[in-house]
N, C-alpha and C positions, 0 to 999 in steps of 0.2 A: 100599056097593060104591065108590060116588063119594068118600067119605071116605078110602078106602084108596087109591084110584089118586092122590088129591090128595096124600096122605102120601107115596105113592112118587115122584110126580114132585119133590117138596120135597126127598127124600132124594138122588134124581138130581141134581137142581139145585146142592144143596150139595156133592156130591162133585165137580161139575164145577168148580166155584168152588173148591174146595180143592186140584183137580188143577191149575187155572191159577194158583192163588196159589203152589202149590211149584214150577211151572215158572217164574214169573216170579223167585221167590227164588234159583232155582238160576240163572238167567242173570244175576242181579245178582251174587250171588257170584262167578261166572266172570270177570265183566266188571270187578270190583273187584279181585279177586287177582290176576288177570293184567294187566290195563291193557294189552291188546295194542296193539301201534302197528307202523306202517310207516315211521316217520320216525326220524332220529336226532339229538341235540342237540349244539348248539356246532359244534365243528369234528372231532366223533369220525368222521363220514364220511370226511373227506379221510386220517384214520390208517388207513382200510381199505384204502387204495390199495396195490397190490402184492400184496394176498390175493388167492387165486385162487377164482372162483366155484363152487360145487359143487351138484349137484342128485342128490338121492335120492328115488328115486321107488319106490314100495309099494303094495300092494293093501291097504287098511285093513280090519280085522276087524271096526271098529266102525260105521263108515258102510257098508261092502260096497262102497267106491266107490275108483277109484285116488287115491292122496294123493301130493303132491309137496313135498319141504322143500327150502329154500335154505340152504347153509351157507357158510361162508369157509373156507379151508384156507390154513394159513401154515405151511409145510414148512421143514425144515432142508437145507442145501446143503454139502457133500453129505450123504444121510441114510444112518445106517449101524444095524446091528442093537443099538446101545447107545445109540441116540437115542430117546429115550421119546416116546410119541404119546398126545396128550391128547385125550378127547371133553369139550367145554366146553359146559356147559348154564347160559345165563344166567337171571336172575331175572325179575321182573316188569317192565313197561313198556320196558326197553331191549331193541331188538332185536341182531342181530349188529352192525350198523353203530354203533349206540350201545354196544356193548360193545367195541369194538374197541382202546380204549387197554388193557384188562384182557386181553384176548386178545394184545396186542402183549407185554404184560410177562410172561405164561407163557411166550411163545416166548423171551424174553430170558433165562428160567431154563433153556432148554434143551431145551423140547418142541417137536414138531411138532403143531400144533393143528387141530382139526376143529371149528368152533363152528356150531351151527344154529339155525335159528329153529323155533320149534313152529308148527304151523297157526294162523293167523291172526296171525302175524308176519310182517313185512317182505313178502320175495316168496315165502313159502311159500302152500301152499293156503289160500284164505279158510276164514272161520267162527270161530265164539267158540271158544276152546281151553278144555279141562276138564282134571281131574286124569287121567281116563282116557285122553284124547287126547294129552297130553303125554307119559304113560309110554309109549304106543304109537309116539310120535315119537323118544323117546329110544332105544327097542329098535331102530327101523328103522336109526337112524344107528350105533348100536353095530354092527349086523350088518355095514353098509356098511364101516366102519372095520376090523374086524377081516378081512373078505375081503380088504382091500387091503394090510394090515399084519400078516401073521400070525406073523412072526417076531420082532416087536418088542414090547416091555413096552408094554401098554397102560393107560391111566390114566383114569378118571373124575372130572371136576370139575364141581361146581355151586356157584354163589354165590347165597345166598338160596334163593328159591323153587326155583332150579335144584338147590339142593343136596337138597332133599327128593325131588325126581325122580331126582337121581342116586343116592341111596340106594336108592330102589327099583329102580333100574336094576340096582345091583351085588348086590342080594337076589335077582335072577332070572337072573343070568349067572355063568359060573364061571370065565372066562377073562380076568378083569381082574387087573392087578399091584398095584392099591389104586385107594382112593377118597379123594378130597380134597373137602372142603367148607369153604365158607367164610360167615360170616354166616347160618347157616342155624338154623332153630327145630326144635322137636320136633314140633310139629302146630300146624295153624291154631287149634285150639280154645285151644292155650296162649297163643296172641298176640291174641284177640280183643278184650283190653281195651286193647291198643296205639292209638296216634293214628290209625294208617293203617287198620287192621280194626275199630275199635271200634265200628263201626254193624252188625256181624254179629250175627245173632240167638245165643240161648244154645246151647251146644254139640248137644243133639240135633237141631237144625235146620241145621246146617252140613252141606252136601252136600260141599264140596270139602274134604276133612279133612286130607290130605298127613299122614299119622301117620308121620312118619319114625322117631320114638321105637321104635315096634314093628318096623319095617322093618330099623333099622340092627342088630338082634340077628341078622338072618339072612346078613348079608353074610359073605363068606369071606376077604376080602382085608384088607391092613393097612390101617388108617384114619387120616387126618389130619384133624382140625377145627381150624379157625383163626376166631379170632374178635377184634373190636376192643374195647378198653375203652369208647371214645366212641360205639358202636354205639346211636343213639337210636332206632331201628326195630325190632329185634330184639334181646332184652337179652340180654348174655354169658352169662347162667346158663342160658339154653336152650341154647345151643351146649355148654356143660360137661355138662349133663344128656343130651344126645345123645352125647357121649363116654364119660360113665360107662355107659351103657346098652350099648355095644359090647362085644363078647367077644373080638374078634381083636385081636393086636398093634395098638397105637394111640397116638396122640401128639395133645396139646392144647396149643395156641400161642394165648395171650392178647397181641395187640399193644397195647403202651400208646399210647393216643392215636389208635387206629385207628377210624375212623368206618364207617359200614355199606359204603360205598362205596371207600375208600381203602386199605383194609387191606392190600392185596398191593402197595402202592406204600410206604406208610409203614413196613410190616414185612418189606421185602424181606430184609433180613440173616437175620432169623428164618427166613422162608421157606425161604432156601438151607440154613439150617443144619436144619431139619426134613425137607426133602426128600431131603437125604444120607441121616438116617436112615431115611426112609422107603423108600428104594430097598434099603437093604440087609436089610428086614424080608420075610423069606421063611417063610411058614406051611408046615409040612409038608404040608399038604393041598393047595398049589399045585403043580401039574405043567405043565411048559413045554409049549407048545402046537405045538411043532417035533419032533414025534417022540419027546419026552421028553429030548432034547439040553438041557444047561443054556445060557441065554442071558447074554449078557454083562450085568452090573450097569450100569443106566440111569447116565448122565453128566450131570451139570450143565453148563450152559454157564459159561464165566469170568465173573467180575462185571466190570461195566464200570470203566473206568478211574476212579480214585477212590472207588470203592465200599467201604464198610466192611468189615472183617475179621469173617467169620462168629464168631458167638457162641452160647453156648447158648441152646435155644429158649425158656427161660424169661426172658432178659435183656430189657432195656427197648432200645428203637431209641433212639439217641443224637440223630440228626438227621433228625426228620421230613421229609418232603416234602408239597406241597401236593396235595390231593384232584383227582383227574383226571375223575373222572364221579360 
């Protein structure tokens, strides 16, 4: 009898150790993948001046507790029904203040932009973010945006990790006019050998999977995938695989010389040409949300003085500009 109890105690102890180990492994993955921060870098915070603070409150189904997201709103003046609205989902490390230069560039293209911080970032509710919590945050932000801009074309944009979150969102809503992802991967398992995430365990032990390659098949709106040839963090081949897996009307833009962080500045000309095409893509399954009446085609803002003339999306950028962040 004593041996039986000793064996049982040993098994229970082993299970406890395994559970603790899995919990630690999960926390480590979440910390390293998200790298949550409440600070910005360089002069990026100053570029957020003039953007409006937004607070999104909701009841979390994951924690059962109230949650609050902080966001920045950069709207058009005046805003009309042909002004497209964008939900901006940032990637790892950079919070909304750190993402201000990229938010500004999307606004300069003609979007009114709502950018949010996931829980654990910036001024949003504290805690270590996870794949599940980021998904919930994105859906809460989309609900907020749709309630306030029901008559406008609404687009989902995600950079890097935010692209995987954005694809999941697009797969679960049906009122988006399009989805745009930049420097995004197919899954965490496909990037575990990269220098940034090379410490992660082999695939079966990865808890934060972000399998965008499986979710992209479920989106129902036109898709624009953008990647830079000089992206040393996420290989452009992963962006191409993501594009290939999508079944909706789609565009793939490869920006010559674009890195992981500066593609939407280096490739502004290609961005403009691609967005013009994206705005014209209207799948038959898409029904206008304002009583079935057609909405005006979204319009781009005019290029800044001295900007290059738009060219085919497959063309090379002639005059790259320095990286912003």
